[in-house]
TORKOL-4160 file (C-alpha; in steps of 0.2 Angstrom, whole numbers, padded with zeros to 4 digits, m for minus):
298
<pt num="1" X="m0227" Y="0490" Z="1117"/>
<pt num="2" X="m0243" Y="0481" Z="1111"/>
<pt num="3" X="m0253" Y="0485" Z="1128"/>
<pt num="4" X="m0247" Y="0502" Z="1127"/>
<pt num="5" X="m0254" Y="0505" Z="1109"/>
<pt num="6" X="m0270" Y="0499" Z="1115"/>
<pt num="7" X="m0271" Y="0511" Z="1130"/>
<pt num="8" X="m0265" Y="0525" Z="1116"/>
<pt num="9" X="m0279" Y="0520" Z="1105"/>
<pt num="10" X="m0291" Y="0523" Z="1120"/>
<pt num="11" X="m0282" Y="0540" Z="1124"/>
<pt num="12" X="m0286" Y="0545" Z="1106"/>
<pt num="13" X="m0302" Y="0540" Z="1106"/>
<pt num="14" X="m0307" Y="0550" Z="1120"/>
<pt num="15" X="m0296" Y="0565" Z="1115"/>
<pt num="16" X="m0306" Y="0565" Z="1098"/>
<pt num="17" X="m0322" Y="0564" Z="1108"/>
<pt num="18" X="m0319" Y="0579" Z="1119"/>
<pt num="19" X="m0313" Y="0588" Z="1103"/>
<pt num="20" X="m0331" Y="0585" Z="1095"/>
<pt num="21" X="m0340" Y="0590" Z="1111"/>
<pt num="22" X="m0331" Y="0606" Z="1112"/>
<pt num="23" X="m0333" Y="0610" Z="1093"/>
<pt num="24" X="m0351" Y="0619" Z="1090"/>
<pt num="25" X="m0351" Y="0615" Z="1073"/>
<pt num="26" X="m0349" Y="0595" Z="1075"/>
<pt num="27" X="m0365" Y="0587" Z="1075"/>
<pt num="28" X="m0361" Y="0569" Z="1079"/>
<pt num="29" X="m0352" Y="0569" Z="1095"/>
<pt num="30" X="m0348" Y="0550" Z="1096"/>
<pt num="31" X="m0346" Y="0544" Z="1113"/>
<pt num="32" X="m0331" Y="0530" Z="1110"/>
<pt num="33" X="m0338" Y="0513" Z="1108"/>
<pt num="34" X="m0328" Y="0498" Z="1117"/>
<pt num="35" X="m0328" Y="0482" Z="1107"/>
<pt num="36" X="m0331" Y="0465" Z="1114"/>
<pt num="37" X="m0318" Y="0457" Z="1103"/>
<pt num="38" X="m0302" Y="0466" Z="1098"/>
<pt num="39" X="m0298" Y="0462" Z="1081"/>
<pt num="40" X="m0280" Y="0469" Z="1079"/>
<pt num="41" X="m0263" Y="0471" Z="1090"/>
<pt num="42" X="m0250" Y="0482" Z="1085"/>
<pt num="43" X="m0229" Y="0482" Z="1086"/>
<pt num="44" X="m0227" Y="0500" Z="1085"/>
<pt num="45" X="m0207" Y="0499" Z="1085"/>
<pt num="46" X="m0200" Y="0483" Z="1089"/>
<pt num="47" X="m0204" Y="0464" Z="1094"/>
<pt num="48" X="m0205" Y="0456" Z="1077"/>
<pt num="49" X="m0192" Y="0448" Z="1064"/>
<pt num="50" X="m0193" Y="0438" Z="1049"/>
<pt num="51" X="m0183" Y="0421" Z="1051"/>
<pt num="52" X="m0186" Y="0415" Z="1033"/>
<pt num="53" X="m0198" Y="0418" Z="1019"/>
<pt num="54" X="m0210" Y="0406" Z="1028"/>
<pt num="55" X="m0208" Y="0412" Z="1047"/>
<pt num="56" X="m0211" Y="0426" Z="1057"/>
<pt num="57" X="m0207" Y="0430" Z="1076"/>
<pt num="58" X="m0217" Y="0439" Z="1086"/>
<pt num="59" X="m0213" Y="0443" Z="1105"/>
<pt num="60" X="m0222" Y="0435" Z="1118"/>
<pt num="61" X="m0230" Y="0423" Z="1105"/>
<pt num="62" X="m0216" Y="0413" Z="1096"/>
<pt num="63" X="m0213" Y="0408" Z="1077"/>
<pt num="64" X="m0228" Y="0409" Z="1066"/>
<pt num="65" X="m0229" Y="0402" Z="1050"/>
<pt num="66" X="m0234" Y="0414" Z="1036"/>
<pt num="67" X="m0236" Y="0415" Z="1017"/>
<pt num="68" X="m0227" Y="0430" Z="1012"/>
<pt num="69" X="m0236" Y="0438" Z="0997"/>
<pt num="70" X="m0226" Y="0451" Z="0995"/>
<pt num="71" X="m0208" Y="0456" Z="1002"/>
<pt num="72" X="m0208" Y="0472" Z="1012"/>
<pt num="73" X="m0198" Y="0486" Z="1003"/>
<pt num="74" X="m0189" Y="0499" Z="1015"/>
<pt num="75" X="m0187" Y="0500" Z="1034"/>
<pt num="76" X="m0201" Y="0492" Z="1042"/>
<pt num="77" X="m0209" Y="0505" Z="1056"/>
<pt num="78" X="m0224" Y="0494" Z="1063"/>
<pt num="79" X="m0233" Y="0478" Z="1062"/>
<pt num="80" X="m0252" Y="0475" Z="1063"/>
<pt num="81" X="m0258" Y="0458" Z="1067"/>
<pt num="82" X="m0277" Y="0457" Z="1062"/>
<pt num="83" X="m0291" Y="0445" Z="1061"/>
<pt num="84" X="m0307" Y="0447" Z="1051"/>
<pt num="85" X="m0323" Y="0438" Z="1054"/>
<pt num="86" X="m0319" Y="0422" Z="1044"/>
<pt num="87" X="m0304" Y="0420" Z="1056"/>
<pt num="88" X="m0292" Y="0422" Z="1043"/>
<pt num="89" X="m0276" Y="0430" Z="1051"/>
<pt num="90" X="m0265" Y="0445" Z="1041"/>
<pt num="91" X="m0249" Y="0452" Z="1046"/>
<pt num="92" X="m0248" Y="0472" Z="1040"/>
<pt num="93" X="m0230" Y="0481" Z="1038"/>
<pt num="94" X="m0228" Y="0499" Z="1036"/>
<pt num="95" X="m0213" Y="0503" Z="1028"/>
<pt num="96" X="m0202" Y="0519" Z="1025"/>
<pt num="97" X="m0196" Y="0519" Z="1008"/>
<pt num="98" X="m0177" Y="0520" Z="1006"/>
<pt num="99" X="m0180" Y="0532" Z="0990"/>
<pt num="100" X="m0184" Y="0548" Z="0999"/>
<pt num="101" X="m0185" Y="0556" Z="0979"/>
<pt num="102" X="m0196" Y="0544" Z="0973"/>
<pt num="103" X="m0212" Y="0553" Z="0977"/>
<pt num="104" X="m0207" Y="0569" Z="0969"/>
<pt num="105" X="m0204" Y="0562" Z="0953"/>
<pt num="106" X="m0218" Y="0565" Z="0941"/>
<pt num="107" X="m0225" Y="0552" Z="0930"/>
<pt num="108" X="m0231" Y="0557" Z="0912"/>
<pt num="109" X="m0244" Y="0549" Z="0905"/>
<pt num="110" X="m0244" Y="0539" Z="0888"/>
<pt num="111" X="m0258" Y="0549" Z="0881"/>
<pt num="112" X="m0259" Y="0566" Z="0890"/>
<pt num="113" X="m0272" Y="0572" Z="0878"/>
<pt num="114" X="m0284" Y="0559" Z="0878"/>
<pt num="115" X="m0300" Y="0561" Z="0889"/>
<pt num="116" X="m0316" Y="0552" Z="0894"/>
<pt num="117" X="m0332" Y="0556" Z="0903"/>
<pt num="118" X="m0339" Y="0540" Z="0914"/>
<pt num="119" X="m0356" Y="0540" Z="0919"/>
<pt num="120" X="m0360" Y="0528" Z="0933"/>
<pt num="121" X="m0375" Y="0518" Z="0935"/>
<pt num="122" X="m0385" Y="0503" Z="0939"/>
<pt num="123" X="m0390" Y="0494" Z="0924"/>
<pt num="124" X="m0373" Y="0498" Z="0916"/>
<pt num="125" X="m0359" Y="0499" Z="0930"/>
<pt num="126" X="m0352" Y="0514" Z="0918"/>
<pt num="127" X="m0353" Y="0521" Z="0901"/>
<pt num="128" X="m0339" Y="0531" Z="0892"/>
<pt num="129" X="m0340" Y="0546" Z="0881"/>
<pt num="130" X="m0332" Y="0536" Z="0866"/>
<pt num="131" X="m0347" Y="0524" Z="0865"/>
<pt num="132" X="m0341" Y="0508" Z="0876"/>
<pt num="133" X="m0353" Y="0501" Z="0890"/>
<pt num="134" X="m0346" Y="0492" Z="0905"/>
<pt num="135" X="m0358" Y="0479" Z="0910"/>
<pt num="136" X="m0363" Y="0479" Z="0929"/>
<pt num="137" X="m0357" Y="0462" Z="0936"/>
<pt num="138" X="m0369" Y="0463" Z="0951"/>
<pt num="139" X="m0359" Y="0452" Z="0962"/>
<pt num="140" X="m0371" Y="0453" Z="0978"/>
<pt num="141" X="m0387" Y="0452" Z="0968"/>
<pt num="142" X="m0380" Y="0435" Z="0959"/>
<pt num="143" X="m0376" Y="0428" Z="0976"/>
<pt num="144" X="m0390" Y="0431" Z="0985"/>
<pt num="145" X="m0398" Y="0414" Z="0983"/>
<pt num="146" X="m0383" Y="0406" Z="0991"/>
<pt num="147" X="m0381" Y="0419" Z="1004"/>
<pt num="148" X="m0400" Y="0415" Z="1008"/>
<pt num="149" X="m0396" Y="0397" Z="1010"/>
<pt num="150" X="m0381" Y="0400" Z="1022"/>
<pt num="151" X="m0390" Y="0411" Z="1032"/>
<pt num="152" X="m0405" Y="0399" Z="1035"/>
<pt num="153" X="m0394" Y="0385" Z="1039"/>
<pt num="154" X="m0386" Y="0398" Z="1052"/>
<pt num="155" X="m0402" Y="0403" Z="1060"/>
<pt num="156" X="m0407" Y="0383" Z="1062"/>
<pt num="157" X="m0391" Y="0380" Z="1074"/>
<pt num="158" X="m0392" Y="0381" Z="1092"/>
<pt num="159" X="m0385" Y="0396" Z="1098"/>
<pt num="160" X="m0367" Y="0392" Z="1107"/>
<pt num="161" X="m0364" Y="0375" Z="1098"/>
<pt num="162" X="m0350" Y="0371" Z="1086"/>
<pt num="163" X="m0361" Y="0369" Z="1073"/>
<pt num="164" X="m0367" Y="0388" Z="1074"/>
<pt num="165" X="m0350" Y="0393" Z="1074"/>
<pt num="166" X="m0345" Y="0383" Z="1059"/>
<pt num="167" X="m0360" Y="0390" Z="1049"/>
<pt num="168" X="m0356" Y="0407" Z="1054"/>
<pt num="169" X="m0339" Y="0405" Z="1046"/>
<pt num="170" X="m0345" Y="0399" Z="1032"/>
<pt num="171" X="m0357" Y="0414" Z="1029"/>
<pt num="172" X="m0342" Y="0425" Z="1034"/>
<pt num="173" X="m0332" Y="0418" Z="1020"/>
<pt num="174" X="m0344" Y="0420" Z="1008"/>
<pt num="175" X="m0347" Y="0438" Z="1011"/>
<pt num="176" X="m0328" Y="0441" Z="1010"/>
<pt num="177" X="m0328" Y="0431" Z="0994"/>
<pt num="178" X="m0340" Y="0443" Z="0986"/>
<pt num="179" X="m0331" Y="0458" Z="0992"/>
<pt num="180" X="m0314" Y="0451" Z="0985"/>
<pt num="181" X="m0323" Y="0449" Z="0967"/>
<pt num="182" X="m0329" Y="0467" Z="0969"/>
<pt num="183" X="m0312" Y="0474" Z="0974"/>
<pt num="184" X="m0303" Y="0463" Z="0960"/>
<pt num="185" X="m0316" Y="0469" Z="0948"/>
<pt num="186" X="m0314" Y="0489" Z="0952"/>
<pt num="187" X="m0294" Y="0487" Z="0953"/>
<pt num="188" X="m0293" Y="0481" Z="0935"/>
<pt num="189" X="m0306" Y="0491" Z="0927"/>
<pt num="190" X="m0298" Y="0507" Z="0936"/>
<pt num="191" X="m0280" Y="0502" Z="0931"/>
<pt num="192" X="m0286" Y="0499" Z="0913"/>
<pt num="193" X="m0295" Y="0515" Z="0911"/>
<pt num="194" X="m0282" Y="0527" Z="0921"/>
<pt num="195" X="m0268" Y="0520" Z="0908"/>
<pt num="196" X="m0279" Y="0521" Z="0894"/>
<pt num="197" X="m0285" Y="0540" Z="0896"/>
<pt num="198" X="m0274" Y="0555" Z="0901"/>
<pt num="199" X="m0289" Y="0564" Z="0909"/>
<pt num="200" X="m0303" Y="0558" Z="0916"/>
<pt num="201" X="m0320" Y="0566" Z="0923"/>
<pt num="202" X="m0334" Y="0558" Z="0934"/>
<pt num="203" X="m0349" Y="0565" Z="0943"/>
<pt num="204" X="m0346" Y="0572" Z="0960"/>
<pt num="205" X="m0360" Y="0562" Z="0967"/>
<pt num="206" X="m0366" Y="0562" Z="0985"/>
<pt num="207" X="m0367" Y="0544" Z="0987"/>
<pt num="208" X="m0373" Y="0546" Z="1006"/>
<pt num="209" X="m0388" Y="0555" Z="1001"/>
<pt num="210" X="m0391" Y="0543" Z="0986"/>
<pt num="211" X="m0391" Y="0526" Z="0997"/>
<pt num="212" X="m0407" Y="0534" Z="1006"/>
<pt num="213" X="m0417" Y="0528" Z="0994"/>
<pt num="214" X="m0422" Y="0510" Z="1000"/>
<pt num="215" X="m0426" Y="0504" Z="0982"/>
<pt num="216" X="m0409" Y="0509" Z="0976"/>
<pt num="217" X="m0399" Y="0507" Z="0990"/>
<pt num="218" X="m0394" Y="0488" Z="0989"/>
<pt num="219" X="m0388" Y="0490" Z="0971"/>
<pt num="220" X="m0379" Y="0506" Z="0974"/>
<pt num="221" X="m0370" Y="0498" Z="0988"/>
<pt num="222" X="m0367" Y="0482" Z="0975"/>
<pt num="223" X="m0360" Y="0494" Z="0962"/>
<pt num="224" X="m0349" Y="0503" Z="0974"/>
<pt num="225" X="m0345" Y="0518" Z="0965"/>
<pt num="226" X="m0337" Y="0527" Z="0979"/>
<pt num="227" X="m0322" Y="0515" Z="0980"/>
<pt num="228" X="m0321" Y="0515" Z="0960"/>
<pt num="229" X="m0321" Y="0533" Z="0960"/>
<pt num="230" X="m0307" Y="0533" Z="0975"/>
<pt num="231" X="m0296" Y="0521" Z="0964"/>
<pt num="232" X="m0298" Y="0531" Z="0949"/>
<pt num="233" X="m0290" Y="0548" Z="0959"/>
<pt num="234" X="m0275" Y="0539" Z="0965"/>
<pt num="235" X="m0272" Y="0529" Z="0950"/>
<pt num="236" X="m0272" Y="0542" Z="0939"/>
<pt num="237" X="m0260" Y="0553" Z="0947"/>
<pt num="238" X="m0248" Y="0538" Z="0948"/>
<pt num="239" X="m0249" Y="0536" Z="0929"/>
<pt num="240" X="m0246" Y="0553" Z="0926"/>
<pt num="241" X="m0265" Y="0559" Z="0922"/>
<pt num="242" X="m0277" Y="0569" Z="0932"/>
<pt num="243" X="m0296" Y="0567" Z="0936"/>
<pt num="244" X="m0309" Y="0578" Z="0937"/>
<pt num="245" X="m0326" Y="0579" Z="0948"/>
<pt num="246" X="m0340" Y="0587" Z="0938"/>
<pt num="247" X="m0356" Y="0594" Z="0945"/>
<pt num="248" X="m0370" Y="0581" Z="0940"/>
<pt num="249" X="m0384" Y="0594" Z="0938"/>
<pt num="250" X="m0392" Y="0593" Z="0922"/>
<pt num="251" X="m0380" Y="0579" Z="0913"/>
<pt num="252" X="m0393" Y="0566" Z="0911"/>
<pt num="253" X="m0407" Y="0578" Z="0905"/>
<pt num="254" X="m0395" Y="0589" Z="0893"/>
<pt num="255" X="m0393" Y="0586" Z="0875"/>
<pt num="256" X="m0375" Y="0582" Z="0870"/>
<pt num="257" X="m0377" Y="0588" Z="0853"/>
<pt num="258" X="m0387" Y="0603" Z="0856"/>
<pt num="259" X="m0389" Y="0607" Z="0874"/>
<pt num="260" X="m0409" Y="0605" Z="0872"/>
<pt num="261" X="m0414" Y="0599" Z="0890"/>
<pt num="262" X="m0428" Y="0585" Z="0893"/>
<pt num="263" X="m0436" Y="0576" Z="0906"/>
<pt num="264" X="m0427" Y="0559" Z="0907"/>
<pt num="265" X="m0437" Y="0547" Z="0920"/>
<pt num="266" X="m0428" Y="0532" Z="0924"/>
<pt num="267" X="m0437" Y="0520" Z="0914"/>
<pt num="268" X="m0433" Y="0529" Z="0898"/>
<pt num="269" X="m0416" Y="0521" Z="0893"/>
<pt num="270" X="m0415" Y="0531" Z="0875"/>
<pt num="271" X="m0411" Y="0550" Z="0874"/>
<pt num="272" X="m0423" Y="0558" Z="0859"/>
<pt num="273" X="m0419" Y="0575" Z="0857"/>
<pt num="274" X="m0434" Y="0586" Z="0852"/>
<pt num="275" X="m0424" Y="0599" Z="0843"/>
<pt num="276" X="m0410" Y="0590" Z="0834"/>
<pt num="277" X="m0418" Y="0574" Z="0835"/>
<pt num="278" X="m0403" Y="0565" Z="0841"/>
<pt num="279" X="m0405" Y="0547" Z="0847"/>
<pt num="280" X="m0393" Y="0540" Z="0859"/>
<pt num="281" X="m0392" Y="0529" Z="0876"/>
<pt num="282" X="m0395" Y="0540" Z="0891"/>
<pt num="283" X="m0379" Y="0535" Z="0898"/>
<pt num="284" X="m0369" Y="0537" Z="0883"/>
<pt num="285" X="m0376" Y="0554" Z="0883"/>
<pt num="286" X="m0373" Y="0560" Z="0900"/>
<pt num="287" X="m0355" Y="0553" Z="0899"/>
<pt num="288" X="m0353" Y="0566" Z="0884"/>
<pt num="289" X="m0359" Y="0579" Z="0894"/>
<pt num="290" X="m0348" Y="0576" Z="0907"/>
<pt num="291" X="m0334" Y="0575" Z="0896"/>
<pt num="292" X="m0338" Y="0594" Z="0890"/>
<pt num="293" X="m0329" Y="0600" Z="0905"/>
<pt num="294" X="m0313" Y="0589" Z="0902"/>
<pt num="295" X="m0312" Y="0593" Z="0884"/>
<pt num="296" X="m0310" Y="0612" Z="0888"/>
<pt num="297" X="m0294" Y="0608" Z="0901"/>
<pt num="298" X="m0287" Y="0596" Z="0887"/>
C-alpha cells in the first residue's frame, strides 16, 4: 500500500497539471517536479500498530522506538512517516473522532462583547486598539550572526565529505530551531488574544505583494504575519469568538479621533493630527481605526 500511495501521488499531480492546462484562467501551469529524495511514506489503511507507548511496528520495516508526545484519540485511519532536513523522523497519525457531534457544538466566548483591533508591523510586532504594544522578537535577525558562521563552516568543507554532511545538519537544525521559536511565540500570542477578546479585527493584507519590496521582505517573512492571522482565525472560532478582516486602505493615514487624513511616511512614528491635535503612536492609531469596524458589529 505504501507503493500504491506513491503511485497515487504521481497520478494526482498529473491530473492536476492537465486540469490547469485546460483551465484558461490559470496562469501558472506547473508541470510536476520530481524530487530526487522522497521525504515521506504513507500507510493509508493498515500495516502499523502500537506495541507499547515506546514502540511502533511498521510493516516491512519492523519495530521502531518512538517518543509518544500525544496519544492518538479516535480511530487511526492513516500513518505518515516524515523526515526533515535535519534527519529528524516523525510519525503523523490521521484520526477519525469518536464523537460525531463534537464539531457541531458551539462554543460560547467568556467575553463575547470585548473587541480589539490589531495592527501588525515590523518595528513592533503588533499594536492593539486598547494601547498595548507587542514587541517584535526578530528571531531570524537576532540569529543571523550564528547563521553566517554555520554557513561559512559549511562552505569551507569539501563536497561529498562526512564533515560537510555534519556541518549541513548543524545548519539545518539551527534553521529548525528558529522556526520553532517563531511558531511557539505565535501560538502563545494568538491563544492569549483569542481568549481575551471575543471579536478581533485585523487588516486584510496582501502579503505576497508586500514581500516584493526587497528592503522589507526579510523582516516581513521573519514576523510571519500570515501564519499569525491564520492561527487567530481558527483559534477565535474554537474559543467562540470571530475574526474580521478589514480593508487596510487609510488605516494609517486617518485620525482615529476626527477622521482627518494625513500623509504618514514610515519614518514618522507619531501621528499628530492638524485638526484635533491628537498625538498618538501611529500603530495604535491604526489599530483603533481597524477596531472601528469591529465596534459596529459588537
